[in-house]
N, C-alpha and C positions, 0 to 999 in steps of 0.2 A: 302189718302184723305186729312189728315191734312197737309201734305206737299204741296199738290196742292193749298189748301187755303192759306197756308203760303206764297207761291209765289205771289198770288194775294195781300195779305196784305203788303208784302214788296214792291211790285210795287207801290201800292197806297201810302204807307208811304214815299217812296222815292220821288214821284211826289209832295207830299204835306209836305215835310220834315220840313218846317218852320211854319207849322200850329199847332194850339193848339190841345190837345187830343180830345176836343169836335168836332172840325172841322174834324179831322181824322176819328172819329167815324161816322160822317155824310157822309163822302166820302166813307168809307167802306160800309155803309148801302146803299148808292146810287148805288154802284157797284153791291151789292148783288141783288138789285131790277132790275137794267137794264141789267146786264151781267151774273148774276148768281153766284153760289158757288157750291162746291162739297159736296155731302153727300152720305152716305152708305144707301142702301135700301135692303130689303129682310129679310129673316129669316134663322134660322139654318137648317130648313128642306129643303128649296129650294135653299139655298145659298144666298150670298150677292153680290152686285155689286155697283160700284161707279158711280153716275150719277150727272150731272150738273142740278141744279134747281134754280129757281128764287123766290124771295120773292113775295108774293101777294101784291096788292096795300094796302090792309088793314093791313098786317104785316108791310109794309114799313111805312105807316102813323102812326100806333100805336107806333112803335119803335122810329120814328123821334120825335114825341111829347114827349116821355120820355127823349130823348137826349136833346131836347131844354130846358127842365126844369133844366138841370144840369149847373154848372158853367163851365168856360173854361177848368178846369182841370178834368171835368167829375164827380165832387163830388156834 
């Protein structure tokens, strides 16, 4: 699952390689909202599986507002 998300991150990072850390964070967030990300679901009794999920609108907006408060280096 982590490797699948890493592929997404590397792709976005390459596409926006000249961007600041803040812009990269916003682009990753946008991707997670529009296109999804991989997560493990389930439990030890019934087993686990990897699924693609999208951020909800409220998760997207809440996180975007936090990123916007940061400087260009994400601090």
